[in-house]
Every structure is written in C-alpha cells, then in structure tokens.
Wavefront OBJ file of the C-alpha trace (Angstrom):
o trace
v 18.618 -5.979 -17.248
v 19.169 -4.429 -21.567
v 15.292 -5.155 -22.129
v 13.792 -3.864 -19.863
v 10.987 -1.179 -20.475
v 8.668 -0.991 -17.647
v 9.390 0.925 -13.830
v 7.884 0.340 -10.798
v 8.172 3.236 -8.393
v 7.306 3.092 -4.766
v 7.028 6.571 -2.825
v 7.663 7.678 1.195
v 7.983 10.520 2.979
v 11.438 9.255 3.294
v 12.586 7.902 0.074
v 11.745 6.277 -3.455
v 11.942 2.894 -4.293
v 12.109 1.623 -8.195
v 13.068 -1.722 -9.968
v 12.499 -1.912 -13.117
v 11.861 -4.928 -15.745
v 9.776 -6.325 -18.814
v 7.179 -8.174 -19.352
v 8.224 -11.676 -21.882
v 5.287 -10.981 -23.944
v 3.938 -7.683 -24.050
v 2.030 -7.554 -26.569
v -0.505 -10.195 -25.607
v -3.820 -9.552 -23.710
v -4.313 -9.698 -19.898
v -6.592 -9.239 -17.531
v -5.468 -10.475 -14.511
v -2.061 -10.330 -12.709
v -1.196 -14.475 -13.180
v -0.851 -13.363 -17.004
v 2.072 -10.894 -16.957
v 4.959 -13.334 -17.127
v 7.936 -11.006 -15.525
v 11.290 -11.353 -14.897
v 11.748 -13.070 -10.787
v 15.493 -11.747 -10.200
v 14.635 -8.604 -10.593
v 12.766 -9.029 -7.062
v 15.223 -9.891 -5.302
v 16.560 -6.102 -4.509
v 20.056 -7.168 -4.436
v 21.080 -5.485 -7.426
v 21.604 -2.095 -8.180
v 21.178 -2.604 -11.709
v 17.456 -3.913 -11.705
v 16.412 -1.941 -8.044
v 17.402 1.212 -6.595
v 16.371 3.232 -3.568
v 16.798 7.539 -3.379
v 16.645 8.632 -0.096
v 15.145 12.626 -0.011
v 17.110 13.747 3.303
v 16.874 17.434 3.248
v 17.326 17.492 -0.541
v 14.371 19.300 -2.957
v 11.698 17.309 -4.066
v 12.160 17.727 -7.365
v 15.720 16.934 -7.596
v 15.355 13.425 -6.038
v 12.350 12.398 -8.574
v 14.381 13.376 -11.562
v 16.980 11.708 -9.799
v 15.204 8.597 -9.861
v 14.314 9.101 -13.521
v 17.482 9.861 -14.723
v 18.605 5.635 -13.376
v 15.063 4.460 -14.877
v 16.134 5.934 -17.992
v 19.966 4.635 -18.013
v 19.035 1.118 -16.615
v 16.256 0.458 -19.535
v 16.261 0.261 -23.375
v 13.131 2.989 -23.276
v 10.390 3.215 -21.477
v 7.119 1.875 -22.515
v 4.993 2.427 -18.837
v 5.740 3.689 -15.496
v 3.616 2.376 -11.864
v 4.056 5.284 -9.374
v 2.462 4.196 -5.817
v 2.501 6.614 -3.145
v -0.272 7.560 0.216
v -2.299 9.719 -0.294
v -4.730 11.280 -1.211
v -4.953 12.143 -4.449
v -6.981 14.542 -6.474
v -8.093 12.430 -9.490
v -7.009 9.193 -10.028
v -9.316 8.460 -12.981
v -7.674 6.572 -16.146
v -10.353 8.931 -18.137
v -8.242 12.028 -16.867
v -4.821 10.394 -17.474
v -5.871 9.992 -21.054
v -7.316 13.656 -21.496
v -3.466 14.460 -19.590
v -5.559 17.023 -17.069
v -3.792 18.182 -13.783
v -5.727 17.109 -11.444
v -4.507 13.278 -12.596
v -2.090 11.844 -9.859
v -1.822 15.394 -7.851
v -1.508 15.148 -4.168
v -4.299 16.147 -2.131
v -3.704 17.370 1.501
v -2.671 14.627 4.193
v -2.285 14.138 7.738
v 0.800 12.350 7.662
v 3.632 12.691 5.359
v 4.013 16.262 4.281
v 6.765 16.638 2.234
v 5.287 15.561 -0.992
v 2.847 18.796 -0.191
v 0.518 19.234 -3.298
v 2.839 17.312 -6.239
v 2.104 16.727 -9.572
v 3.111 13.062 -9.505
v 2.329 12.233 -13.203
v 3.757 15.002 -14.611
v 6.981 14.940 -12.899
v 7.517 11.353 -13.654
v 6.136 12.584 -17.316
v 8.423 15.036 -17.691
v 11.160 12.792 -15.995
v 11.038 10.369 -18.102
v 10.636 11.957 -21.491
v 13.143 10.680 -23.671
v 16.043 12.453 -26.460
v 13.239 11.433 -28.949
v 10.100 13.121 -27.142
v 8.712 9.700 -26.733
v 6.799 10.091 -22.621
v 5.882 6.143 -21.355
v 2.662 6.159 -20.117
v 3.026 7.060 -15.976
v 0.029 5.072 -14.209
v -0.396 6.802 -10.063
v -1.682 4.297 -7.407
v -2.316 4.683 -3.818
v 0.890 2.855 -2.321
v -2.198 -0.018 -0.333
v -3.200 -0.408 -4.306
v 0.147 -1.418 -5.339
v 1.116 -3.287 -2.328
v -2.412 -5.847 -3.002
v -0.980 -5.850 -6.417
v 1.905 -6.940 -5.573
v 0.757 -9.713 -2.744
v -1.290 -11.068 -5.113
v 1.588 -11.430 -8.484
v 3.990 -13.416 -5.565
v 1.051 -15.109 -4.601
v 0.389 -16.467 -7.804
v 3.469 -17.937 -8.308
v 4.935 -19.317 -4.982
v 4.198 -22.582 -6.001
v 7.552 -23.407 -8.031
v 6.954 -20.568 -9.952
v 3.624 -22.456 -11.262
v 0.739 -19.941 -12.036
v -2.441 -20.282 -9.490
v -5.159 -18.797 -11.378
v -7.584 -19.452 -8.509
v -6.175 -16.252 -7.207
v -8.084 -14.338 -10.184
v -11.189 -14.936 -9.164
v -10.461 -13.518 -5.930
v -10.588 -10.459 -3.984
v -7.680 -8.951 -1.904
v -7.175 -6.473 1.038
v -3.848 -4.736 1.568
v -4.311 -2.875 5.142
v -1.371 -0.760 6.265
v -0.417 0.346 9.452
v 1.792 2.901 9.149
v 1.890 6.410 8.905
v -1.517 6.444 7.833
v -3.583 3.963 7.815
v -4.983 2.612 4.055
v -6.705 -0.188 2.336
v -7.318 -1.158 -1.505
v -9.062 -3.919 -2.920
v -8.320 -5.890 -6.255
v -9.054 -8.125 -7.710
v -7.569 -9.983 -10.604
v -5.752 -7.292 -11.894
v -8.412 -4.623 -10.864
v -7.627 -2.085 -8.195
v -11.053 -0.304 -6.788
v -12.274 3.040 -7.294
v -15.061 4.349 -7.154
v -15.116 8.337 -7.973
v -12.505 8.504 -5.469
v -9.987 6.065 -4.264
v -10.791 4.495 -1.185
v -9.709 6.402 2.069
v -10.203 3.357 4.626
v -8.526 5.633 7.231
v -11.454 7.209 8.042
v -14.161 4.691 8.747
v -15.239 4.946 12.381
v -14.258 2.365 14.890
v -15.316 2.263 18.673
v -13.388 3.581 21.581
v -11.578 1.012 23.235
v -12.977 -0.235 26.519
v -10.449 -3.102 28.694
v -12.688 -2.903 32.639
v -9.912 -0.774 33.271
v -12.081 2.152 34.699
v -9.073 5.647 34.593
v -7.524 4.100 31.001
v -11.230 4.086 29.394
v -11.891 7.653 30.751
v -8.560 8.617 29.117
v -9.223 6.681 25.595
v -12.785 8.680 25.097
v -11.187 12.031 25.480
v -8.070 10.883 23.642
v -7.935 13.429 20.174
v -5.457 13.094 17.976
v -4.724 16.588 16.527
v -3.327 15.948 13.372
v -5.992 13.415 12.283
v -8.401 15.102 10.259
v -11.053 12.834 11.913
v -10.894 12.414 15.452
v -13.269 8.744 15.696
v -11.482 7.821 12.992
v -9.516 4.690 12.742
v -6.606 6.493 11.240
v -6.634 9.394 14.384
v -6.850 6.191 16.715
v -4.703 3.452 15.776
v -1.706 4.903 13.605
v 1.980 5.524 14.747
v 0.821 9.461 14.453
v -1.602 8.881 16.933
v 0.503 5.747 19.048
v 3.159 9.505 19.405
v 0.149 11.344 20.795
v -0.983 9.158 23.432
v 1.727 7.783 25.139
v 3.873 11.267 25.023
v 6.777 11.117 26.791
v 7.072 7.268 24.797
v 7.353 7.059 21.135
v 6.082 4.280 18.982
v 9.673 2.961 18.431
v 10.269 3.120 22.090
v 7.273 1.398 22.718
v 7.934 -1.408 20.001
v 10.363 -3.206 22.124
v 8.116 -3.861 24.485
v 5.586 -6.504 22.409
v 3.783 -6.955 25.129
v 2.862 -3.145 26.759
v -1.322 -3.026 26.980
v -0.555 -0.361 24.275
v -0.995 -3.168 22.067
v -3.632 -4.629 23.292
v -5.270 -1.803 22.432
v -4.150 -1.434 18.940
v -5.295 -4.383 18.414
v -8.990 -3.594 19.393
v -9.046 -0.998 16.862
v -7.631 -2.373 13.683
v -9.606 -5.244 14.272
v -12.439 -3.192 14.382
v -11.207 -2.080 10.864
v -11.264 -5.051 9.516
v -14.685 -6.052 10.539
v -16.274 -3.219 8.182
v -14.064 -4.707 5.994
v -14.775 -7.858 6.178
v -19.312 -6.799 6.034
v -18.610 -4.179 3.106
v -16.365 -6.136 0.927
v -16.169 -9.835 1.732
v -12.664 -9.973 0.938
v -11.250 -13.523 0.241
v -8.409 -12.284 2.474
v -6.824 -9.905 4.296
v -3.059 -8.670 3.977
v -1.920 -6.342 6.345
v 1.500 -4.752 5.690
v 3.559 -1.088 7.249
v 5.294 -0.535 10.112
v 3.199 -0.218 13.234
v 2.393 -4.483 11.709
v 6.513 -5.543 12.495
v 5.410 -5.046 16.440
v 6.123 -9.116 17.055
v 2.994 -10.653 17.888
v 0.628 -8.025 16.824
v -0.875 -10.218 14.320
v -1.797 -12.571 16.396
v -3.964 -10.354 18.915
v -5.421 -8.855 15.773
v -6.194 -12.389 14.839
v -7.548 -12.735 18.258
v -10.201 -9.737 18.596
v -10.760 -9.828 15.302
v -11.976 -13.789 16.609
v -13.840 -12.444 19.355
v -15.790 -9.487 16.888
v -16.861 -11.883 14.998
v -17.889 -14.672 17.593
v -20.416 -12.015 18.291
v -21.918 -11.429 14.933
v -24.743 -12.940 13.992
v -23.515 -14.720 10.831
v -22.273 -17.335 11.501
v -20.369 -18.012 8.561
v -18.759 -14.735 8.787
v -16.896 -15.859 12.399
v -15.452 -18.671 10.491
v -14.010 -15.930 8.435
v -11.013 -15.652 11.630
v -9.286 -18.893 11.033
v -5.906 -16.916 11.223
v -4.111 -19.140 9.223
v -5.783 -18.320 5.951
v -7.999 -15.064 6.494
v -6.006 -12.196 8.527
v -2.268 -12.855 7.018
v 0.793 -10.566 7.000
v 3.278 -9.974 4.016
v 6.134 -12.538 4.072
v 8.139 -8.960 5.632
v 6.161 -7.619 8.183
v 7.520 -3.864 7.282
v 7.214 -5.105 3.441
v 4.384 -2.080 2.545
v 6.928 0.594 4.943
v 9.814 -0.465 2.867
v 8.834 -0.887 -0.411
v 8.583 -5.090 -1.561
v 5.055 -5.865 -1.897
v 4.355 -1.535 -3.272
v 7.995 -1.359 -5.464
v 6.110 -4.858 -7.268
v 3.029 -4.188 -7.533
v 3.994 -0.763 -9.180
v 6.173 -2.492 -11.981
v 3.134 -4.966 -12.085
v 0.538 -1.813 -13.098
v 2.839 -0.806 -15.491
v 2.809 -3.169 -17.225
v -0.910 -4.268 -16.899
v -1.845 -0.192 -18.127
v 0.498 -0.492 -20.855
v -0.945 -4.157 -22.116
v -4.577 -2.714 -22.081
v -4.301 0.399 -23.858
v -2.293 -1.545 -26.941
l 1 2 3 4 5 6 7 8 9 10 11 12 13 14 15 16 17 18 19 20 21 22 23 24 25 26 27 28 29 30 31 32 33 34 35 36 37 38 39 40 41 42 43 44 45 46 47 48 49 50 51 52 53 54 55 56 57 58 59 60 61 62 63 64 65 66 67 68 69 70 71 72 73 74 75 76 77 78 79 80 81 82 83 84 85 86 87 88 89 90 91 92 93 94 95 96 97 98 99 100 101 102 103 104 105 106 107 108 109 110 111 112 113 114 115 116 117 118 119 120 121 122 123 124 125 126 127 128 129 130 131 132 133 134 135 136 137 138 139 140 141 142 143 144 145 146 147 148 149 150 151 152 153 154 155 156 157 158 159 160 161 162 163 164 165 166 167 168 169 170 171 172 173 174 175 176 177 178 179 180 181 182 183 184 185 186 187 188 189 190 191 192 193 194 195 196 197 198 199 200 201 202 203 204 205 206 207 208 209 210 211 212 213 214 215 216 217 218 219 220 221 222 223 224 225 226 227 228 229 230 231 232 233 234 235 236 237 238 239 240 241 242 243 244 245 246 247 248 249 250 251 252 253 254 255 256 257 258 259 260 261 262 263 264 265 266 267 268 269 270 271 272 273 274 275 276 277 278 279 280 281 282 283 284 285 286 287 288 289 290 291 292 293 294 295 296 297 298 299 300 301 302 303 304 305 306 307 308 309 310 311 312 313 314 315 316 317 318 319 320 321 322 323 324 325 326 327 328 329 330 331 332 333 334 335 336 337 338 339 340 341 342 343 344 345 346 347 348 349 350 351 352 353 354 355 356 357 358 359 360 361
C-alpha cells in the first residue's frame, strides 16, 4: 500500500500485531468512527504487505518493537499517526500529557498478568522507532487493549450492511470486555473512549463468591485466593486465566477448555455475569461485546447470558431485565478469541490513529 500513512499496533505478552492503512479523506474533520474511510482490504489480515506479527519469544522487548517500527516504515510512505494498544495498567493516557511529551504518558505500570513488558515507556519507544530520516516523528497515541478493541468493534459494525455506514451507532455506548490472562473493559461512544483521572480498571470490580448448592464446593470457593492477583475479591482474581489455573491445579485452562461441560464453566459464567451486571447498572451501554481467550470456550457465552438473565430477573428494575436478550445485548466478537489474536484490537488501534490525527489538524 504505497499511500499508507497510518498504523495500528496491538501488543500482547507474546507478540505484536501491526496493520497499516490510510484514510481516504485525511483532512476532513471527524467526530465518529463512522466518518472514517479506511481501506477495507487491510482488514483481511492475509497480506504481508498490509499486516504483520512479531513474536517476542526469548528476544529483547526493545529489539522486537524496533523490528515492528522498521516494518511500519518500510510499508508506509511516511508515518502520520500510529495507535498503540496494550494491556495496562498505565501511568497516564492523558492526551494533555501526550501533547506535553511527559514521560508518564504511555508508560506501563505494575500488572498482575503479563510481565514481559515491565515498566516500558511504550510511547517513547514507538516515537523513537518511527522517527524518519528527516527527523519527523508521527503522532503516537497509546490506549488500553480493550479501548482499541471496542473501537474496532464499532467500526466493523458500522460497515456490516454491504459497506453502508450505520450512523445510528454514533449515539450508542458500547462496552468491550476482555477475559484472558487478565480481565479488562472499556467503553466508547462514537469515537471517544472513557477516561477519567485514569483509564478504567474493570478487572478490579468486586463480585460475590459463587454458590452452587454444593456445600463442599462453596466452602472451597469461599477460601480460594489467587496469589497472583492484586485484589483477592476482584473479578480478575476469580475468573481470569490465572485464577482458573490456580484454582484447578493440576489441570490448566487449556485442559478445561477441552471440556466445556465442566462445572468450572458454570462458576466462570456466574462471575462474568455479575461483572456485566455491575457495568450495566453503572454505564448502561447499548451492547456489551466480549472477547479474549476465555470466551473461546464453546458455549460459555450462552452460560453468561443465562446467568445474567437470572441476575437481571431478580432486580427491581424491569426495563433492565429486558437487556438480557441474548441476541442483542451480550454479544461476542466475530472471532471469539479476537481480542487475543488482535483482530478488533489492531483494527481499532488503526482507527484511533486516524481519529487522533484528524482531531489535531
């Protein structure tokens, strides 16, 4: 793509996904993702010229990021803007801090999952890696992986009907929940992801302990503590891959994934449904999209919907109970593991690169 001047980067603890593209109308003001006109051909993920993946393996993190930046520069005409998405937490994602080039912007903080990146200053590493021979540095915007994923989901849904723009989505609030090594969530309306003093840390939401009617299991669950979690009563401590591995030794998440009828998944659905109910009562999104490796377990999304319906049915807000429609409210990205392998996340990172570039012109 000789005219590509945008890039989306999606970072996991194992690899970096990257996609390049361009906006057909780069100088027009845009206030919603539906206003973007990005090359749809980029999103197949099948052309090495449009996308690539860089595995960390045993390599140095800085070297892998440098290789990623080299590929971007080789496949673009000169970078204008890049969106970088990664699991958090971050010291700062404030656009004000970005404009001031403060070292806190885009710098990772401690995390209970994914330790490869440590406290890396992602914004700084990508700015340095993408500086051209002429000394020009593209705009680097850093976001959480879930914030990029919700942007990607909205953009893809916008063009689902034969490429026609569905602008009704512009006024809707979407939530994306990723259930993987950690658990996180992000919210977006039109093109604006939710940020306050810090970015959301939905993985720290407190949920009630699971009760199934089996006394022995209930007793064990009441005493369960995931030592790797920051908050022992949080959804991350009870329902992440790390929690599953800690609770079910010697079996692992990968073992249990092969048995979708295991009692473990009833408990998982209970916890996730309570998290979604909390998000519903606080944010009241129009739809919740779920992704991440845990949501690739066959039938789990249906279990979550059933558990959510039970919680909503017990509430004294009848109109909230109507949200339990499994076909419209709690959905799953087209690829159940999309947030893990990067598709909605990396597309969303590209969208954010285009939107941020537009907002500054």
